[in-house]
C-alpha positions as CSV (number, residue, x, y, z in Angstrom):
1,M,27.0,65.1,-50.3
2,N,30.8,64.7,-50.6
3,H,32.5,61.4,-50.7
4,Y,34.0,61.7,-47.2
5,L,30.7,62.3,-45.6
6,E,29.1,59.5,-47.6
7,G,31.8,57.1,-46.6
8,A,31.4,58.1,-42.9
9,L,27.7,57.5,-43.1
10,I,28.1,54.1,-44.7
11,T,30.6,53.1,-42.0
12,W,28.3,54.4,-39.3
13,Y,25.4,52.4,-40.6
14,L,27.4,49.2,-40.9
15,L,28.6,49.6,-37.3
16,T,25.0,50.3,-36.3
17,A,23.8,47.1,-38.0
18,G,26.4,45.1,-36.2
19,S,25.5,46.7,-32.9
20,M,21.9,45.9,-33.4
21,V,22.6,42.2,-34.1
22,F,24.7,41.8,-31.0
23,L,22.3,43.8,-28.8
24,I,19.2,41.8,-29.8
25,W,21.1,38.5,-29.4
26,D,22.3,39.5,-25.9
27,L,19.0,40.9,-24.7
28,F,17.2,37.6,-25.5
29,T,20.0,35.3,-24.3
30,N,21.8,37.0,-21.5
31,T,20.5,40.2,-19.9
32,P,17.1,40.0,-18.0
33,A,15.7,43.4,-18.9
34,G,12.0,44.0,-19.0
35,K,10.0,44.1,-22.2
36,V,9.7,47.9,-22.3
37,M,13.4,48.3,-21.5
38,K,14.4,45.9,-24.2
39,L,12.4,47.9,-26.7
40,A,14.0,51.1,-25.5
41,W,17.5,49.6,-25.9
42,V,16.7,48.4,-29.4
43,L,15.4,51.9,-30.4
44,V,18.2,53.8,-28.8
45,V,20.9,51.6,-30.3
46,F,19.2,51.9,-33.7
47,Y,19.4,55.7,-33.4
48,T,22.8,55.9,-31.8
49,G,24.7,52.9,-33.2
50,P,27.9,51.7,-31.5
51,I,27.7,54.6,-29.0
52,G,24.4,53.3,-27.7
53,L,25.8,49.7,-27.6
54,F,28.8,51.0,-25.6
55,I,26.5,52.5,-23.1
56,Y,24.5,49.3,-22.9
57,L,27.7,47.3,-22.2
58,L,28.7,49.6,-19.5
59,S,25.3,50.1,-17.8
60,C,23.1,47.1,-18.4
61,R,24.7,44.0,-19.8
62,Q,25.3,41.5,-16.9
63,P,28.8,40.1,-17.0
64,L,27.7,36.8,-15.5
65,P,24.3,35.0,-15.1
66,G,22.5,36.1,-12.0
67,T,24.5,39.3,-11.6
68,H,22.2,41.8,-13.2
69,D,20.7,43.3,-10.1
70,E,24.1,44.0,-8.6
71,Y,25.5,45.2,-11.8
72,I,22.9,47.9,-12.4
73,S,22.8,49.1,-8.8
74,P,25.1,52.1,-9.1
75,L,23.2,55.4,-9.2
76,W,24.7,56.4,-12.6
77,K,23.4,53.2,-14.1
78,Q,20.0,53.6,-12.6
79,A,20.0,57.2,-14.1
80,T,21.0,55.7,-17.5
81,G,18.0,53.4,-17.3
82,S,15.8,56.4,-16.5
83,L,17.2,58.3,-19.4
84,L,16.8,55.4,-21.7
85,H,13.1,55.0,-21.8
86,C,12.8,58.8,-21.9
87,V,15.0,59.1,-25.0
88,A,13.6,56.1,-26.7
89,G,10.1,57.5,-26.6
90,D,11.0,61.2,-27.3
91,A,13.4,60.4,-30.1
92,T,11.0,58.0,-31.7
93,G,8.2,60.6,-31.7
94,I,10.5,63.3,-33.1
95,I,12.0,61.2,-35.8
96,L,8.6,59.7,-37.0
97,S,6.9,63.1,-37.1
98,A,9.9,64.8,-38.8
99,A,9.8,62.1,-41.5
100,I,6.1,62.7,-42.0
101,V,5.8,66.5,-41.8
102,Y,8.7,66.9,-44.3
103,H,6.3,66.0,-47.1
104,F,4.0,68.9,-46.2
105,G,6.6,71.6,-46.7
106,L,5.8,73.4,-43.5
107,P,8.0,76.1,-41.9
108,N,10.5,74.5,-39.5
109,G,9.0,76.2,-36.5
110,I,5.7,74.4,-37.1
111,D,7.6,71.2,-37.8
112,L,9.3,71.5,-34.4
113,T,6.0,72.2,-32.6
114,I,4.5,69.0,-34.1
115,E,7.6,67.0,-33.2
116,Y,7.5,68.3,-29.6
117,I,3.9,67.2,-29.3
118,S,4.6,63.8,-30.9
119,A,7.6,63.2,-28.7
120,F,5.5,64.0,-25.6
121,V,2.7,61.6,-26.6
122,V,5.0,58.7,-27.5
123,G,7.2,59.3,-24.4
124,L,4.4,59.6,-21.9
125,F,1.7,57.1,-23.2
126,V,4.1,54.4,-24.4
127,F,7.4,54.4,-22.6
128,Q,6.8,56.2,-19.3
129,A,3.4,54.8,-18.5
130,L,4.1,51.2,-19.7
131,F,7.4,51.2,-17.9
132,M,5.7,52.0,-14.6
133,L,2.5,50.0,-15.2
134,S,3.7,47.1,-13.0
135,M,4.2,49.5,-10.1
136,Y,1.0,51.4,-10.2
137,G,-1.2,48.5,-11.5
138,N,-3.4,50.8,-13.6
139,Y,-2.4,52.3,-17.0
140,W,-4.1,55.7,-16.5
141,L,-2.7,56.0,-13.0
142,A,0.7,55.4,-14.4
143,V,0.1,58.1,-17.0
144,S,-0.9,60.6,-14.3
145,K,2.0,59.7,-12.1
146,T,4.6,60.2,-14.9
147,I,3.5,63.4,-16.5
148,F,6.0,65.5,-14.4
149,V,9.0,63.3,-15.1
150,E,8.2,63.0,-18.8
151,T,7.7,66.8,-19.1
152,V,11.0,67.8,-17.6
153,S,12.9,64.9,-19.1
154,M,11.6,65.6,-22.6
155,N,12.3,69.4,-22.3
156,M,15.9,68.6,-21.6
157,V,16.1,66.1,-24.5
158,M,14.8,68.8,-26.8
159,V,17.5,71.2,-25.4
160,G,20.0,68.9,-27.2
161,M,18.0,67.7,-30.2
162,I,16.5,71.0,-31.5
163,P,19.8,72.9,-31.9
164,T,21.5,69.8,-33.5
165,M,18.6,69.2,-35.9
166,V,17.9,72.8,-36.9
167,I,21.6,73.9,-37.4
168,L,22.7,70.7,-39.2
169,M,19.6,70.7,-41.5
170,H,20.4,74.4,-42.3
171,I,24.0,73.8,-43.3
172,L,23.6,70.4,-44.9
173,P,21.3,70.5,-48.0
174,G,18.9,67.6,-48.2
175,S,19.4,66.5,-44.6
176,D,15.7,67.1,-43.8
177,D,14.6,64.5,-46.4
178,P,13.9,61.2,-44.7
179,T,14.6,59.3,-47.9
180,Q,18.3,60.4,-47.7
181,A,20.9,58.8,-45.6
182,L,22.0,62.2,-44.3
183,F,18.7,62.7,-42.5
184,W,19.3,59.6,-40.4
185,G,22.8,60.7,-39.6
186,V,21.6,64.0,-38.4
187,M,18.9,62.3,-36.2
188,S,21.6,60.0,-34.7
189,L,23.7,63.0,-33.7
190,A,20.6,64.8,-32.4
191,T,19.6,61.8,-30.3
192,M,23.0,61.6,-28.8
193,A,23.0,65.3,-28.0
194,G,19.6,64.9,-26.3
195,M,20.9,62.0,-24.2
196,I,23.7,64.3,-23.0
197,T,21.5,67.2,-22.1
198,T,18.8,65.1,-20.3
199,F,21.2,62.9,-18.2
200,P,21.7,65.4,-15.4
201,I,18.0,65.9,-14.7
202,N,17.4,62.2,-14.9
203,Y,20.3,61.5,-12.5
204,W,18.8,64.1,-10.0
205,M,15.3,62.6,-10.2
206,V,16.5,59.1,-9.6
207,K,18.6,60.2,-6.7
208,R,15.7,62.0,-5.2
209,G,13.4,59.0,-5.7
210,L,11.2,60.9,-8.1
211,K,11.9,58.5,-11.0
212,H,12.9,54.9,-11.3
213,G,15.8,53.7,-13.2
214,M,17.1,50.4,-14.6
215,M,15.2,47.3,-13.4
216,T,15.6,43.5,-13.8
217,A,12.8,41.4,-15.3
218,I,11.9,39.0,-12.4
219,P,10.7,35.5,-13.4
220,K,7.2,34.7,-12.3
221,S,8.5,31.9,-10.1
222,K,10.1,34.5,-8.0
223,S,6.9,36.4,-7.3
224,K,7.6,36.9,-3.6
225,K,10.9,38.6,-4.5
226,S,9.0,40.6,-7.1
227,D,6.6,41.7,-4.4
228,D,9.4,42.7,-2.2
229,M,10.9,44.7,-5.0
230,S,7.6,46.5,-5.7
231,S,7.3,47.4,-2.0
232,K,10.8,48.9,-2.1
233,M,9.9,50.9,-5.2
234,E,6.8,52.3,-3.5
235,M,8.8,53.2,-0.4
236,K,11.4,55.0,-2.5
237,S,8.8,57.0,-4.5
238,A,8.9,60.6,-3.5
239,K,6.9,63.7,-4.2
240,L,8.0,67.4,-4.4
241,P,5.9,70.2,-3.0
242,P,3.7,71.7,-5.7
243,L,5.6,74.9,-5.9
244,H,8.9,73.0,-6.4
245,T,7.3,70.9,-9.1
246,L,6.1,74.0,-10.9
247,A,9.5,75.7,-10.5
248,I,11.3,72.8,-12.1
249,I,8.8,72.5,-15.0
250,V,9.1,76.3,-15.7
251,G,12.9,76.0,-15.3
252,T,13.2,73.3,-18.0
253,F,10.9,75.3,-20.3
254,A,13.2,78.3,-19.7
255,V,16.3,76.3,-20.6
256,L,14.6,75.0,-23.7
257,A,13.6,78.5,-24.7
258,L,17.2,79.7,-24.3
259,A,18.4,76.8,-26.4
260,I,15.9,77.7,-29.1
261,W,17.0,81.3,-29.0
262,I,20.7,80.4,-29.3
263,T,19.8,78.1,-32.2
264,T,18.2,81.1,-34.1
265,L,21.6,82.8,-34.0
266,F,22.9,80.1,-36.3
267,A,19.9,79.0,-38.3
268,P,16.4,80.5,-38.8
269,I,13.3,79.1,-37.1
270,T,10.2,80.4,-38.9
271,F,6.4,79.9,-38.5
272,G,5.1,81.4,-41.7
């Protein structure tokens, strides 16, 4: 690794550390985000550093006490919240599994398959289901209700992450080793790429009422207001006809397949 790249990585990690300190302080002293959303913000900013913090400041941090509901009301901010818990779960699954499977020396095609499954499990069973648990009242019901949104969201996250990871790890020796700083730099770039590619589908789903976005953590003393909010959420929930649902799922898999094919033009993906 040359000195310029090493210096850039050190600078990035210092900025990320500062971003994390400010984010955690603000989440617990100013912005009334829910517990799952707080965890999502912490993970996303850990992966994306000052870029993630900048997105937090624009989309979630309330400028004055009591203004959070109004501040997060624009559709693009709601879509950012939707994107957030998707990326937090998917990127966490991918990064953890990539760090583990590296030690087995498997072909990168098998690595990617394991990472896809891991991302789906973490994204669905932790972030999607827990985020919607308060609405559905039952964990397994929340799981069943969020399978569609997790599938299409994650496919579009992978559209950005797979090419970034595979190509950079091909051209940067040692960047697949989780004990090296370069690995985490590649994963940061891959996470940001995944955020970009999954934003449009999350925006569309929030706009159609298929997925919920940013929400405020309502104090228990305001339970009536919380009930009103839950009622509104239920009324806004929408369903697509089965054929439309299938078409969208197949479409995102097709886009992912295209992204993987394009990736193979620049770096090999092997299974044996």
